[in-house]
C-alpha positions, 0 to 999 in steps of 0.5 A, a space after each residue: 745371737 744366742 737365746 736364754 731360758 728366761 728360768 736363768 736370768 737373774 741379774 742385768 745391769 743396763 749400762 749407757 751413755 746419759 740420753 742412751 735411753 737406759 731409764 726407758 727401758 727400765 721404765 717399760 720392764 716395770 710396767 712390763 713385768 705386771 702384764 699377764 703371762 698370756 701378754 709376755 709379763 709375769 702378771 707381778 709387781 715391781 720394786 724399785 730402790 733409788 740412790 739417786 733420784 725418786 722413781 720418775 713416776 710422771 714419765 712412768 704414767 705417760 709411758 702408761 698413757 702413750 703406749 696403745 698395748 698397755 693403755 688398752 688394756 682393761 683395768 684391774 688387777 692381773 690386766 692393766 699395769 699401774 703405778 699401784 704395781 710398782 713399789 719405790 724406796 729411796 736411800 740417800 747414804 750406803 747405810 741405808 741401802 745396806 739395810 734396804 737390800 739386806 733386809 726390807 727387799 727380801 721381805 717385800 719381794 717375798 710378801 709381794 711376789 715381785 717379779 723385778 727389782 731396780 736398783 738405781 744406781 747401785 754405786 752411787 752411794 759407793 761413790 758418794 762414800 768414796 769421795 766422802 772419806 777421801 780416795 783411796 781410804 776404806 770401807 767401799 771396797 769391803 762393804 762392795 764385796 757384801 752386796 746381796 
């Protein structure tokens, strides 16, 4: 398998069938990015933008409590990952999603020095807009071309 320098990775899509473990993987990454570099993380917080359901904070807390590598780290910033290290926002329509991705995410990412951004799911609001306006109608394709 080809090895990639982490500095060259910018966007990753996680796709798969229902129950394949996509959410489990992403939730683990939301915690792992908070680990200090000496433990394989970036020592930085994460941003979670949801278009369908809020951040599953209970499930994230369970992961944190159940994983001995995370649970046994000393508490405090830069040591043990926490729910406080994940900033979460929901956007339930395409206009809100466009605004959050174009304006709020860049500001928060710089301000908080975020190391990881999850957009779950990028297509949900486009599907809803497409279905609401009728098959084949605009503005889905035009707006999709403006994604950051």
